mmCIF file of the N, C-alpha and C atoms, coordinates in Angstrom:
data_MODEL
# 
_entry.id   MODEL 
# 
loop_
_atom_site.group_PDB 
_atom_site.id 
_atom_site.type_symbol 
_atom_site.label_atom_id 
_atom_site.label_alt_id 
_atom_site.label_comp_id 
_atom_site.label_asym_id 
_atom_site.label_entity_id 
_atom_site.label_seq_id 
_atom_site.pdbx_PDB_ins_code 
_atom_site.Cartn_x 
_atom_site.Cartn_y 
_atom_site.Cartn_z 
_atom_site.occupancy 
_atom_site.B_iso_or_equiv 
_atom_site.pdbx_formal_charge 
_atom_site.auth_seq_id 
_atom_site.auth_comp_id 
_atom_site.auth_asym_id 
_atom_site.auth_atom_id 
_atom_site.pdbx_PDB_model_num 
ATOM 1   N N  . MET A 1 1  ? 37.517 122.770 104.218 1.00 0.00 ? 1  MET A N  1 
ATOM 2   C CA . MET A 1 1  ? 36.313 122.327 103.566 1.00 0.00 ? 1  MET A CA 1 
ATOM 3   C C  . MET A 1 1  ? 36.664 121.402 102.415 1.00 0.00 ? 1  MET A C  1 
ATOM 4   N N  . LYS A 1 2  ? 36.049 120.260 102.361 1.00 0.00 ? 2  LYS A N  1 
ATOM 5   C CA . LYS A 1 2  ? 36.304 119.261 101.330 1.00 0.00 ? 2  LYS A CA 1 
ATOM 6   C C  . LYS A 1 2  ? 35.483 119.577 100.071 1.00 0.00 ? 2  LYS A C  1 
ATOM 7   N N  . PRO A 1 3  ? 36.092 119.527 98.872  1.00 0.00 ? 3  PRO A N  1 
ATOM 8   C CA . PRO A 1 3  ? 35.336 119.830 97.659  1.00 0.00 ? 3  PRO A CA 1 
ATOM 9   C C  . PRO A 1 3  ? 34.257 118.777 97.414  1.00 0.00 ? 3  PRO A C  1 
ATOM 10  N N  . THR A 1 4  ? 33.171 119.215 96.848  1.00 0.00 ? 4  THR A N  1 
ATOM 11  C CA . THR A 1 4  ? 32.082 118.288 96.550  1.00 0.00 ? 4  THR A CA 1 
ATOM 12  C C  . THR A 1 4  ? 32.368 117.529 95.268  1.00 0.00 ? 4  THR A C  1 
ATOM 13  N N  . THR A 1 5  ? 31.586 116.498 95.039  1.00 0.00 ? 5  THR A N  1 
ATOM 14  C CA . THR A 1 5  ? 31.749 115.695 93.829  1.00 0.00 ? 5  THR A CA 1 
ATOM 15  C C  . THR A 1 5  ? 31.518 116.547 92.591  1.00 0.00 ? 5  THR A C  1 
ATOM 16  N N  . THR A 1 6  ? 30.565 117.452 92.638  1.00 0.00 ? 6  THR A N  1 
ATOM 17  C CA . THR A 1 6  ? 30.277 118.324 91.500  1.00 0.00 ? 6  THR A CA 1 
ATOM 18  C C  . THR A 1 6  ? 31.475 119.201 91.176  1.00 0.00 ? 6  THR A C  1 
ATOM 19  N N  . GLN A 1 7  ? 32.138 119.716 92.200  1.00 0.00 ? 7  GLN A N  1 
ATOM 20  C CA . GLN A 1 7  ? 33.326 120.540 91.961  1.00 0.00 ? 7  GLN A CA 1 
ATOM 21  C C  . GLN A 1 7  ? 34.426 119.707 91.314  1.00 0.00 ? 7  GLN A C  1 
ATOM 22  N N  . ASN A 1 8  ? 34.590 118.472 91.756  1.00 0.00 ? 8  ASN A N  1 
ATOM 23  C CA . ASN A 1 8  ? 35.607 117.601 91.172  1.00 0.00 ? 8  ASN A CA 1 
ATOM 24  C C  . ASN A 1 8  ? 35.291 117.296 89.712  1.00 0.00 ? 8  ASN A C  1 
ATOM 25  N N  . LEU A 1 9  ? 34.016 117.074 89.387  1.00 0.00 ? 9  LEU A N  1 
ATOM 26  C CA . LEU A 1 9  ? 33.633 116.801 88.009  1.00 0.00 ? 9  LEU A CA 1 
ATOM 27  C C  . LEU A 1 9  ? 33.881 118.010 87.123  1.00 0.00 ? 9  LEU A C  1 
ATOM 28  N N  . ASP A 1 10 ? 33.609 119.204 87.662  1.00 0.00 ? 10 ASP A N  1 
ATOM 29  C CA . ASP A 1 10 ? 33.874 120.416 86.893  1.00 0.00 ? 10 ASP A CA 1 
ATOM 30  C C  . ASP A 1 10 ? 35.360 120.538 86.574  1.00 0.00 ? 10 ASP A C  1 
ATOM 31  N N  . LYS A 1 11 ? 36.208 120.254 87.543  1.00 0.00 ? 11 LYS A N  1 
ATOM 32  C CA . LYS A 1 11 ? 37.657 120.311 87.329  1.00 0.00 ? 11 LYS A CA 1 
ATOM 33  C C  . LYS A 1 11 ? 38.083 119.246 86.323  1.00 0.00 ? 11 LYS A C  1 
ATOM 34  N N  . SER A 1 12 ? 37.507 118.048 86.402  1.00 0.00 ? 12 SER A N  1 
ATOM 35  C CA . SER A 1 12 ? 37.853 116.976 85.467  1.00 0.00 ? 12 SER A CA 1 
ATOM 36  C C  . SER A 1 12 ? 37.461 117.342 84.047  1.00 0.00 ? 12 SER A C  1 
ATOM 37  N N  . ALA A 1 13 ? 36.281 117.935 83.891  1.00 0.00 ? 13 ALA A N  1 
ATOM 38  C CA . ALA A 1 13 ? 35.818 118.340 82.564  1.00 0.00 ? 13 ALA A CA 1 
ATOM 39  C C  . ALA A 1 13 ? 36.722 119.431 81.993  1.00 0.00 ? 13 ALA A C  1 
ATOM 40  N N  . LYS A 1 14 ? 37.115 120.376 82.826  1.00 0.00 ? 14 LYS A N  1 
ATOM 41  C CA . LYS A 1 14 ? 38.012 121.441 82.377  1.00 0.00 ? 14 LYS A CA 1 
ATOM 42  C C  . LYS A 1 14 ? 39.373 120.859 81.994  1.00 0.00 ? 14 LYS A C  1 
ATOM 43  N N  . GLY A 1 15 ? 39.845 119.917 82.795  1.00 0.00 ? 15 GLY A N  1 
ATOM 44  C CA . GLY A 1 15 ? 41.125 119.280 82.493  1.00 0.00 ? 15 GLY A CA 1 
ATOM 45  C C  . GLY A 1 15 ? 41.076 118.506 81.195  1.00 0.00 ? 15 GLY A C  1 
ATOM 46  N N  . ALA A 1 16 ? 39.983 117.793 80.964  1.00 0.00 ? 16 ALA A N  1 
ATOM 47  C CA . ALA A 1 16 ? 39.833 117.020 79.729  1.00 0.00 ? 16 ALA A CA 1 
ATOM 48  C C  . ALA A 1 16 ? 39.779 117.951 78.525  1.00 0.00 ? 16 ALA A C  1 
ATOM 49  N N  . LYS A 1 17 ? 39.093 119.066 78.672  1.00 0.00 ? 17 LYS A N  1 
ATOM 50  C CA . LYS A 1 17 ? 38.999 120.036 77.578  1.00 0.00 ? 17 LYS A CA 1 
ATOM 51  C C  . LYS A 1 17 ? 40.373 120.649 77.292  1.00 0.00 ? 17 LYS A C  1 
ATOM 52  N N  . ALA A 1 18 ? 41.086 120.992 78.340  1.00 0.00 ? 18 ALA A N  1 
ATOM 53  C CA . ALA A 1 18 ? 42.429 121.561 78.175  1.00 0.00 ? 18 ALA A CA 1 
ATOM 54  C C  . ALA A 1 18 ? 43.364 120.545 77.522  1.00 0.00 ? 18 ALA A C  1 
ATOM 55  N N  . SER A 1 19 ? 43.259 119.303 77.947  1.00 0.00 ? 19 SER A N  1 
ATOM 56  C CA . SER A 1 19 ? 44.096 118.243 77.388  1.00 0.00 ? 19 SER A CA 1 
ATOM 57  C C  . SER A 1 19 ? 43.826 118.059 75.902  1.00 0.00 ? 19 SER A C  1 
ATOM 58  N N  . ALA A 1 20 ? 42.555 118.063 75.529  1.00 0.00 ? 20 ALA A N  1 
ATOM 59  C CA . ALA A 1 20 ? 42.194 117.909 74.121  1.00 0.00 ? 20 ALA A CA 1 
ATOM 60  C C  . ALA A 1 20 ? 42.748 119.065 73.297  1.00 0.00 ? 20 ALA A C  1 
ATOM 61  N N  . GLY A 1 21 ? 42.659 120.275 73.832  1.00 0.00 ? 21 GLY A N  1 
ATOM 62  C CA . GLY A 1 21 ? 43.200 121.438 73.136  1.00 0.00 ? 21 GLY A CA 1 
ATOM 63  C C  . GLY A 1 21 ? 44.708 121.355 72.990  1.00 0.00 ? 21 GLY A C  1 
ATOM 64  N N  . PHE A 1 22 ? 45.377 120.905 74.038  1.00 0.00 ? 22 PHE A N  1 
ATOM 65  C CA . PHE A 1 22 ? 46.835 120.755 73.993  1.00 0.00 ? 22 PHE A CA 1 
ATOM 66  C C  . PHE A 1 22 ? 47.238 119.733 72.945  1.00 0.00 ? 22 PHE A C  1 
ATOM 67  N N  . LYS A 1 23 ? 46.558 118.590 72.921  1.00 0.00 ? 23 LYS A N  1 
ATOM 68  C CA . LYS A 1 23 ? 46.878 117.548 71.942  1.00 0.00 ? 23 LYS A CA 1 
ATOM 69  C C  . LYS A 1 23 ? 46.659 118.034 70.514  1.00 0.00 ? 23 LYS A C  1 
ATOM 70  N N  . LYS A 1 24 ? 45.592 118.790 70.306  1.00 0.00 ? 24 LYS A N  1 
ATOM 71  C CA . LYS A 1 24 ? 45.294 119.321 68.977  1.00 0.00 ? 24 LYS A CA 1 
ATOM 72  C C  . LYS A 1 24 ? 46.394 120.283 68.531  1.00 0.00 ? 24 LYS A C  1 
ATOM 73  N N  . GLU A 1 25 ? 46.809 121.176 69.410  1.00 0.00 ? 25 GLU A N  1 
ATOM 74  C CA . GLU A 1 25 ? 47.870 122.127 69.083  1.00 0.00 ? 25 GLU A CA 1 
ATOM 75  C C  . GLU A 1 25 ? 49.208 121.423 68.863  1.00 0.00 ? 25 GLU A C  1 
ATOM 76  N N  . ALA A 1 26 ? 49.498 120.409 69.669  1.00 0.00 ? 26 ALA A N  1 
ATOM 77  C CA . ALA A 1 26 ? 50.755 119.664 69.516  1.00 0.00 ? 26 ALA A CA 1 
ATOM 78  C C  . ALA A 1 26 ? 50.786 118.947 68.169  1.00 0.00 ? 26 ALA A C  1 
ATOM 79  N N  . ARG A 1 27 ? 49.657 118.371 67.777  1.00 0.00 ? 27 ARG A N  1 
ATOM 80  C CA . ARG A 1 27 ? 49.593 117.672 66.481  1.00 0.00 ? 27 ARG A CA 1 
ATOM 81  C C  . ARG A 1 27 ? 49.772 118.656 65.338  1.00 0.00 ? 27 ARG A C  1 
ATOM 82  N N  . LYS A 1 28 ? 49.151 119.845 65.460  1.00 0.00 ? 28 LYS A N  1 
ATOM 83  C CA . LYS A 1 28 ? 49.292 120.873 64.429  1.00 0.00 ? 28 LYS A CA 1 
ATOM 84  C C  . LYS A 1 28 ? 50.757 121.292 64.290  1.00 0.00 ? 28 LYS A C  1 
ATOM 85  N N  . GLU A 1 29 ? 51.409 121.501 65.418  1.00 0.00 ? 29 GLU A N  1 
ATOM 86  C CA . GLU A 1 29 ? 52.823 121.886 65.393  1.00 0.00 ? 29 GLU A CA 1 
ATOM 87  C C  . GLU A 1 29 ? 53.674 120.769 64.782  1.00 0.00 ? 29 GLU A C  1 
ATOM 88  N N  . GLU A 1 30 ? 53.354 119.524 65.135  1.00 0.00 ? 30 GLU A N  1 
ATOM 89  C CA . GLU A 1 30 ? 54.092 118.383 64.588  1.00 0.00 ? 30 GLU A CA 1 
ATOM 90  C C  . GLU A 1 30 ? 53.948 118.325 63.067  1.00 0.00 ? 30 GLU A C  1 
ATOM 91  N N  . LEU A 1 31 ? 52.740 118.556 62.552  1.00 0.00 ? 31 LEU A N  1 
ATOM 92  C CA . LEU A 1 31 ? 52.526 118.556 61.104  1.00 0.00 ? 31 LEU A CA 1 
ATOM 93  C C  . LEU A 1 31 ? 53.302 119.681 60.430  1.00 0.00 ? 31 LEU A C  1 
ATOM 94  N N  . ASP A 1 32 ? 53.350 120.849 61.076  1.00 0.00 ? 32 ASP A N  1 
ATOM 95  C CA . ASP A 1 32 ? 54.118 121.973 60.534  1.00 0.00 ? 32 ASP A CA 1 
ATOM 96  C C  . ASP A 1 32 ? 55.604 121.629 60.461  1.00 0.00 ? 32 ASP A C  1 
ATOM 97  N N  . VAL A 1 33 ? 56.136 121.017 61.510  1.00 0.00 ? 33 VAL A N  1 
ATOM 98  C CA . VAL A 1 33 ? 57.551 120.638 61.542  1.00 0.00 ? 33 VAL A CA 1 
ATOM 99  C C  . VAL A 1 33 ? 57.839 119.582 60.476  1.00 0.00 ? 33 VAL A C  1 
ATOM 100 N N  . GLU A 1 34 ? 56.946 118.591 60.354  1.00 0.00 ? 34 GLU A N  1 
ATOM 101 C CA . GLU A 1 34 ? 57.140 117.551 59.342  1.00 0.00 ? 34 GLU A CA 1 
ATOM 102 C C  . GLU A 1 34 ? 57.094 118.142 57.934  1.00 0.00 ? 34 GLU A C  1 
ATOM 103 N N  . ALA A 1 35 ? 56.212 119.098 57.709  1.00 0.00 ? 35 ALA A N  1 
ATOM 104 C CA . ALA A 1 35 ? 56.124 119.740 56.396  1.00 0.00 ? 35 ALA A CA 1 
ATOM 105 C C  . ALA A 1 35 ? 57.403 120.514 56.091  1.00 0.00 ? 35 ALA A C  1 
ATOM 106 N N  . ALA A 1 36 ? 57.919 121.223 57.071  1.00 0.00 ? 36 ALA A N  1 
ATOM 107 C CA . ALA A 1 36 ? 59.158 121.987 56.870  1.00 0.00 ? 36 ALA A CA 1 
ATOM 108 C C  . ALA A 1 36 ? 60.348 121.059 56.662  1.00 0.00 ? 36 ALA A C  1 
ATOM 109 N N  . LYS A 1 37 ? 60.344 119.936 57.372  1.00 0.00 ? 37 LYS A N  1 
ATOM 110 C CA . LYS A 1 37 ? 61.446 118.980 57.294  1.00 0.00 ? 37 LYS A CA 1 
ATOM 111 C C  . LYS A 1 37 ? 61.390 118.185 55.993  1.00 0.00 ? 37 LYS A C  1 
ATOM 112 N N  . GLY A 1 38 ? 60.171 117.913 55.509  1.00 0.00 ? 38 GLY A N  1 
ATOM 113 C CA . GLY A 1 38 ? 60.010 117.138 54.285  1.00 0.00 ? 38 GLY A CA 1 
ATOM 114 C C  . GLY A 1 38 ? 59.834 115.658 54.524  1.00 0.00 ? 38 GLY A C  1 
ATOM 115 N N  . SER A 1 39 ? 59.791 115.228 55.775  1.00 0.00 ? 39 SER A N  1 
ATOM 116 C CA . SER A 1 39 ? 59.542 113.824 56.101  1.00 0.00 ? 39 SER A CA 1 
ATOM 117 C C  . SER A 1 39 ? 58.927 113.751 57.492  1.00 0.00 ? 39 SER A C  1 
ATOM 118 N N  . HIS A 1 40 ? 58.412 112.581 57.832  1.00 0.00 ? 40 HIS A N  1 
ATOM 119 C CA . HIS A 1 40 ? 57.757 112.451 59.140  1.00 0.00 ? 40 HIS A CA 1 
ATOM 120 C C  . HIS A 1 40 ? 58.784 112.402 60.267  1.00 0.00 ? 40 HIS A C  1 
ATOM 121 N N  . LEU A 1 41 ? 58.339 112.769 61.446  1.00 0.00 ? 41 LEU A N  1 
ATOM 122 C CA . LEU A 1 41 ? 59.184 112.672 62.626  1.00 0.00 ? 41 LEU A CA 1 
ATOM 123 C C  . LEU A 1 41 ? 59.133 111.247 63.140  1.00 0.00 ? 41 LEU A C  1 
ATOM 124 N N  . LYS A 1 42 ? 60.264 110.691 63.454  1.00 0.00 ? 42 LYS A N  1 
ATOM 125 C CA . LYS A 1 42 ? 60.308 109.313 63.940  1.00 0.00 ? 42 LYS A CA 1 
ATOM 126 C C  . LYS A 1 42 ? 59.724 109.216 65.337  1.00 0.00 ? 42 LYS A C  1 
ATOM 127 N N  . LYS A 1 43 ? 58.995 108.137 65.578  1.00 0.00 ? 43 LYS A N  1 
ATOM 128 C CA . LYS A 1 43 ? 58.353 107.917 66.870  1.00 0.00 ? 43 LYS A CA 1 
ATOM 129 C C  . LYS A 1 43 ? 58.575 106.478 67.298  1.00 0.00 ? 43 LYS A C  1 
ATOM 130 N N  . GLY A 1 44 ? 58.443 106.234 68.578  1.00 0.00 ? 44 GLY A N  1 
ATOM 131 C CA . GLY A 1 44 ? 58.507 104.861 69.097  1.00 0.00 ? 44 GLY A CA 1 
ATOM 132 C C  . GLY A 1 44 ? 59.841 104.196 68.830  1.00 0.00 ? 44 GLY A C  1 
ATOM 133 N N  . ALA A 1 45 ? 59.785 102.981 68.292  1.00 0.00 ? 45 ALA A N  1 
ATOM 134 C CA . ALA A 1 45 ? 60.992 102.185 68.064  1.00 0.00 ? 45 ALA A CA 1 
ATOM 135 C C  . ALA A 1 45 ? 61.937 102.855 67.072  1.00 0.00 ? 45 ALA A C  1 
ATOM 136 N N  . GLU A 1 46 ? 61.375 103.520 66.063  1.00 0.00 ? 46 GLU A N  1 
ATOM 137 C CA . GLU A 1 46 ? 62.225 104.235 65.103  1.00 0.00 ? 46 GLU A CA 1 
ATOM 138 C C  . GLU A 1 46 ? 63.082 105.283 65.813  1.00 0.00 ? 46 GLU A C  1 
ATOM 139 N N  . ARG A 1 47 ? 62.480 105.958 66.760  1.00 0.00 ? 47 ARG A N  1 
ATOM 140 C CA . ARG A 1 47 ? 63.180 107.018 67.494  1.00 0.00 ? 47 ARG A CA 1 
ATOM 141 C C  . ARG A 1 47 ? 64.279 106.440 68.369  1.00 0.00 ? 47 ARG A C  1 
ATOM 142 N N  . VAL A 1 48 ? 64.018 105.295 69.000  1.00 0.00 ? 48 VAL A N  1 
ATOM 143 C CA . VAL A 1 48 ? 65.018 104.641 69.837  1.00 0.00 ? 48 VAL A CA 1 
ATOM 144 C C  . VAL A 1 48 ? 66.222 104.260 68.983  1.00 0.00 ? 48 VAL A C  1 
ATOM 145 N N  . ASP A 1 49 ? 65.974 103.671 67.819  1.00 0.00 ? 49 ASP A N  1 
ATOM 146 C CA . ASP A 1 49 ? 67.071 103.288 66.930  1.00 0.00 ? 49 ASP A CA 1 
ATOM 147 C C  . ASP A 1 49 ? 67.870 104.503 66.482  1.00 0.00 ? 49 ASP A C  1 
ATOM 148 N N  . GLU A 1 50 ? 67.175 105.556 66.114  1.00 0.00 ? 50 GLU A N  1 
ATOM 149 C CA . GLU A 1 50 ? 67.845 106.765 65.658  1.00 0.00 ? 50 GLU A CA 1 
ATOM 150 C C  . GLU A 1 50 ? 68.736 107.350 66.757  1.00 0.00 ? 50 GLU A C  1 
ATOM 151 N N  . ARG A 1 51 ? 68.217 107.416 67.980  1.00 0.00 ? 51 ARG A N  1 
ATOM 152 C CA . ARG A 1 51 ? 68.986 107.978 69.100  1.00 0.00 ? 51 ARG A CA 1 
ATOM 153 C C  . ARG A 1 51 ? 70.188 107.093 69.436  1.00 0.00 ? 51 ARG A C  1 
ATOM 154 N N  . ALA A 1 52 ? 69.998 105.771 69.397  1.00 0.00 ? 52 ALA A N  1 
ATOM 155 C CA . ALA A 1 52 ? 71.097 104.866 69.721  1.00 0.00 ? 52 ALA A CA 1 
ATOM 156 C C  . ALA A 1 52 ? 72.209 104.980 68.688  1.00 0.00 ? 52 ALA A C  1 
ATOM 157 N N  . LYS A 1 53 ? 71.839 105.079 67.419  1.00 0.00 ? 53 LYS A N  1 
ATOM 158 C CA . LYS A 1 53 ? 72.851 105.218 66.372  1.00 0.00 ? 53 LYS A CA 1 
ATOM 159 C C  . LYS A 1 53 ? 73.618 106.527 66.531  1.00 0.00 ? 53 LYS A C  1 
ATOM 160 N N  . ALA A 1 54 ? 72.903 107.566 66.925  1.00 0.00 ? 54 ALA A N  1 
ATOM 161 C CA . ALA A 1 54 ? 73.554 108.859 67.134  1.00 0.00 ? 54 ALA A CA 1 
ATOM 162 C C  . ALA A 1 54 ? 74.501 108.798 68.324  1.00 0.00 ? 54 ALA A C  1 
ATOM 163 N N  . ALA A 1 55 ? 74.140 108.022 69.334  1.00 0.00 ? 55 ALA A N  1 
ATOM 164 C CA . ALA A 1 55 ? 74.944 107.954 70.551  1.00 0.00 ? 55 ALA A CA 1 
ATOM 165 C C  . ALA A 1 55 ? 76.204 107.111 70.375  1.00 0.00 ? 55 ALA A C  1 
ATOM 166 N N  . ASN A 1 56 ? 76.068 105.936 69.765  1.00 0.00 ? 56 ASN A N  1 
ATOM 167 C CA . ASN A 1 56 ? 77.233 105.057 69.686  1.00 0.00 ? 56 ASN A CA 1 
ATOM 168 C C  . ASN A 1 56 ? 77.646 104.700 68.260  1.00 0.00 ? 56 ASN A C  1 
ATOM 169 N N  . GLY A 1 57 ? 76.914 105.192 67.266  1.00 0.00 ? 57 GLY A N  1 
ATOM 170 C CA . GLY A 1 57 ? 77.273 104.944 65.879  1.00 0.00 ? 57 GLY A CA 1 
ATOM 171 C C  . GLY A 1 57 ? 76.899 103.566 65.364  1.00 0.00 ? 57 GLY A C  1 
ATOM 172 N N  . LYS A 1 58 ? 76.330 102.710 66.215  1.00 0.00 ? 58 LYS A N  1 
ATOM 173 C CA . LYS A 1 58 ? 76.028 101.338 65.797  1.00 0.00 ? 58 LYS A CA 1 
ATOM 174 C C  . LYS A 1 58 ? 74.551 101.001 65.906  1.00 0.00 ? 58 LYS A C  1 
ATOM 175 N N  . GLY A 1 59 ? 73.943 101.279 67.022  1.00 0.00 ? 59 GLY A N  1 
ATOM 176 C CA . GLY A 1 59 ? 72.535 100.943 67.187  1.00 0.00 ? 59 GLY A CA 1 
ATOM 177 C C  . GLY A 1 59 ? 72.235 100.598 68.630  1.00 0.00 ? 59 GLY A C  1 
ATOM 178 N N  . PRO A 1 60 ? 70.974 100.238 68.902  1.00 0.00 ? 60 PRO A N  1 
ATOM 179 C CA . PRO A 1 60 ? 70.548 100.040 70.288  1.00 0.00 ? 60 PRO A CA 1 
ATOM 180 C C  . PRO A 1 60 ? 71.123 98.793  70.948  1.00 0.00 ? 60 PRO A C  1 
ATOM 181 N N  . LYS A 1 61 ? 71.468 97.771  70.213  1.00 0.00 ? 61 LYS A N  1 
ATOM 182 C CA . LYS A 1 61 ? 71.963 96.533  70.843  1.00 0.00 ? 61 LYS A CA 1 
ATOM 183 C C  . LYS A 1 61 ? 73.477 96.493  70.959  1.00 0.00 ? 61 LYS A C  1 
ATOM 184 N N  . ALA A 1 62 ? 74.154 97.336  70.225  1.00 0.00 ? 62 ALA A N  1 
ATOM 185 C CA . ALA A 1 62 ? 75.609 97.358  70.273  1.00 0.00 ? 62 ALA A CA 1 
ATOM 186 C C  . ALA A 1 62 ? 76.080 98.051  71.551  1.00 0.00 ? 62 ALA A C  1 
ATOM 187 N N  . LYS A 1 63 ? 77.208 97.588  72.067  1.00 0.00 ? 63 LYS A N  1 
ATOM 188 C CA . LYS A 1 63 ? 77.758 98.214  73.280  1.00 0.00 ? 63 LYS A CA 1 
ATOM 189 C C  . LYS A 1 63 ? 79.148 98.719  73.034  1.00 0.00 ? 63 LYS A C  1 
# 
């Protein structure tokens, strides 16, 4: 039996609600970690640079 459109919408709404709750909890945890650490967690390009320096001691463009 194929699910109806209404059933699919119900699942989508539940998924969206769960996703919003997950994002809210993840942000709360991130703020707690940043508060304990005393500085913000690096994201995006900052994180790439940090990881590259840790890996090779020079940075992302060095080989």
